[in-house]
C-alpha positions in Angstrom: 0.1 0.1 -0.1 2.8 2.9 1.4 4.7 1.8 -2.3 1.3 2.2 -4.3 0.6 5.8 -2.7 4.1 7.1 -2.5 4.3 6.1 -7.1 1.1 8.0 -7.5 2.3 10.6 -5.4 5.4 10.6 -7.8 2.8 11.1 -10.9 0.8 13.5 -9.7 3.6 15.5 -8.5 5.4 15.4 -12.1 1.8 16.1 -13.7 1.2 19.4 -11.1 5.0 20.4 -12.9 3.9 19.9 -16.4 0.3 21.6 -15.9 2.0 24.4 -14.2 4.4 25.0 -17.3 1.3 24.2 -19.5 -0.7 27.5 -18.0 2.3 29.7 -18.4 2.3 29.3 -21.7 -1.5 29.8 -22.5 -0.8 32.5 -20.5 1.9 33.8 -22.5 -0.3 33.4 -25.8 -3.9 34.2 -23.9 -5.2 30.8 -25.0 -9.0 29.9 -22.8 -8.3 26.0 -22.0 -11.5 24.1 -21.4 -11.1 20.8 -20.6 -14.6 18.5 -21.3 -14.8 15.6 -18.6 -17.9 13.1 -18.6 -18.6 9.1 -18.7 -18.7 7.7 -22.1 -21.6 8.5 -24.3 -22.7 12.2 -22.5 -22.4 13.4 -25.8 -18.6 15.2 -25.6 -17.9 15.2 -29.1 -20.8 16.0 -30.2 -21.3 19.4 -27.9 -17.6 19.9 -29.1 -18.9 19.9 -32.9 -21.4 22.6 -32.1 -19.2 24.6 -30.3 -16.5 24.5 -32.9 -18.8 24.9 -35.9 -20.1 28.3 -34.0 -16.7 29.6 -32.9 -14.2 28.8 -35.5 -14.9 30.9 -37.8 -14.5 34.5 -35.7 -11.9 32.6 -33.1 -8.3 30.8 -33.5 -10.1 27.6 -32.0 -8.8 23.8 -31.4 -9.4 20.5 -29.8 -7.2 17.9 -28.2 -9.5 14.5 -28.3 -8.4 11.8 -25.8 -9.5 8.2 -26.3 -7.6 4.6 -25.6 -8.4 3.7 -29.4 -9.2 5.4 -32.6 -9.2 8.6 -34.2 -12.8 9.2 -34.7 -13.2 11.8 -32.4 -10.8 13.8 -34.1 -11.5 13.2 -37.6 -15.3 14.1 -36.5 -14.0 17.2 -35.1 -11.8 18.7 -38.2 -15.0 18.1 -40.0 -15.8 20.8 -38.8 -13.1 22.9 -40.1 -11.2 23.6 -36.9 -8.2 21.7 -36.3 -7.7 18.5 -33.8 -5.7 16.2 -32.9 -6.2 12.6 -31.2 -4.5 11.6 -28.1 -4.1 7.7 -27.8 -4.0 6.7 -23.9 -3.4 3.3 -24.9 -6.0 2.0 -21.8 -5.0 4.6 -19.4 -8.4 6.3 -18.3 -7.3 10.0 -18.4 -5.6 12.8 -20.0 -2.1 13.8 -18.2 0.0 17.0 -18.4 2.5 15.8 -20.1 0.8 14.5 -23.0 -0.8 17.5 -23.4 2.7 19.0 -23.6 3.9 16.2 -26.6 0.6 16.7 -28.4 1.3 20.8 -28.2 4.7 20.7 -29.3 4.4 18.4 -32.5 0.7 20.0 -33.2 0.9 23.0 -35.8 -1.7 25.1 -33.8 -0.3 28.2 -33.7 -1.6 30.8 -31.3 -5.2 29.8 -30.2 -7.7 32.1 -29.1 -9.2 28.7 -27.6 -8.2 25.1 -27.1 -11.0 22.2 -26.0 -9.6 19.4 -24.2 -11.4 16.4 -24.5 -10.8 14.2 -22.3 -11.5 10.6 -21.5 -14.9 9.6 -20.8 -14.6 8.8 -17.5 -16.3 10.6 -14.2 -13.3 9.4 -12.0 -10.0 9.3 -13.4 -9.6 12.6 -14.7 -10.8 14.3 -11.7 -7.5 14.8 -10.0 -5.1 15.7 -12.7 -5.0 19.2 -13.9 -4.1 19.7 -17.3 -3.3 23.7 -17.2 -6.9 24.4 -17.6 -8.7 27.8 -17.1 -11.4 25.6 -16.1 -12.9 21.8 -16.1 -16.6 21.4 -17.7 -18.5 18.0 -16.4 -21.5 17.0 -18.8 -24.1 15.2 -17.1 -26.7 13.1 -19.6 -30.5 13.5 -19.4 -30.4 9.8 -19.9 -27.5 9.0 -17.2 -30.2 9.4 -14.4 -30.5 12.6 -12.0 -28.8 11.2 -9.3 -24.6 11.6 -11.1 -23.6 14.6 -9.4 -23.9 12.9 -5.5 -22.1 9.8 -6.9 -19.7 11.0 -8.1 -18.8 14.3 -6.0 -15.0 15.2 -6.8 -15.5 16.1 -10.7 -18.8 18.3 -10.1 -17.2 19.9 -7.1 -14.2 20.8 -9.0 -16.1 21.6 -12.3 -16.8 25.5 -12.8 -19.8 24.5 -15.2 -21.5 21.7 -15.3 -23.7 21.1 -18.7 -26.8 18.9 -19.0 -26.9 17.8 -21.9 -29.5 15.7 -24.4 -32.2 17.8 -22.7 -33.9 16.7 -26.4 -34.9 13.2 -24.4 -36.3 14.9 -21.3 -39.8 13.5 -21.9 -38.0 9.9 -22.9 -36.5 9.7 -19.6 -36.8 9.4 -15.8 -34.7 12.8 -15.1 -35.3 15.6 -12.3 -33.8 18.8 -13.5 -34.2 20.4 -10.2 -32.7 16.8 -7.9 -29.8 16.9 -9.9 -29.3 21.1 -10.0 -30.1 20.7 -6.4 -27.1 18.0 -6.2 -24.9 20.3 -8.1 -25.7 23.2 -6.0 -24.9 21.4 -3.0 -21.0 20.6 -4.5 -20.5 23.5 -6.3 -22.3 26.6 -4.9 -20.8 28.7 -7.1 -21.0 26.8 -10.4 -22.9 27.4 -13.4 -25.3 24.5 -14.5 -26.6 25.4 -18.6 -28.8 22.9 -20.3 -28.2 21.9 -23.7 -28.7 19.6 -27.2 -26.4 19.4 -30.0 -29.5 18.3 -31.7 -32.2 20.8 -31.4 -29.8 23.7 -30.1 -31.2 24.4 -26.5 -29.2 26.1 -24.8 -26.0 26.2 -27.5 -26.2 29.8 -27.6 -26.1 30.4 -23.9 -23.3 27.9 -23.5 -20.9 29.9 -26.6 -21.9 33.1 -25.0 -20.5 31.3 -21.7 -17.3 30.6 -23.8 -16.4 34.0 -25.1 -17.0 35.7 -22.1 -14.6 33.7 -20.2 -12.3 34.7 -23.5 -12.8 37.9 -22.9 -11.7 38.1 -19.1 -8.4 36.1 -20.1 -7.9 38.3 -23.0 -8.4 41.3 -20.5 -5.6 40.2 -17.7 -3.3 38.8 -20.8 -3.4 42.6 -22.1 -2.5 43.8 -18.8 0.5 41.3 -18.4 1.7 43.0 -21.7 0.9 46.6 -20.9 4.4 48.4 -21.6 5.9 49.9 -18.5 4.3 53.2 -17.5 1.3 52.4 -19.7 -1.1 53.3 -17.2 0.4 56.2 -15.6 
């Protein structure tokens, strides 16, 4: 047990160092980085297809996609016209910051306004791994049920945003919106909860506007950091 704990601590320490390097890198370019986490099948890739389609004509956006196998999700995202690269974990249930550093060094993305990271489908493993992101987003499909936040509290407590996805299916499944939102609020009182459907477009405008707002905040910080000395005098 002691050996196992020590190994995990070393892995997390190495990840934290890589995440700090990523955060410094993203601060230097003013890039907003969004880490999307969910269980498999909750709609991350479909949401990203819709999101990239809405943003890529006006902003420099790209995506890194984590999966155990296949390039299918990255291919789907590239079809929107935005660049995307697949990270194959070979069995690992999460992405780590060292993988992102390596992939970004190889990717011809250039400077970006927004980078989306689609994590491996899992509500447990990705929670503890900082990827240098500005914030985490957790997706909860209505088809999964309204009890997921209390069953997986760590990720819902750490995510700035909870997206309740596939809202077009509400008439056909058992999902108590008030119960789900109440659980999220208990775990993350200051978090944002949005309902979205990539199929009907419900909530997508609000989601995209939220991203633009967060980007504006990041850009303002970037501008202040690069303001010439004495400019504000």
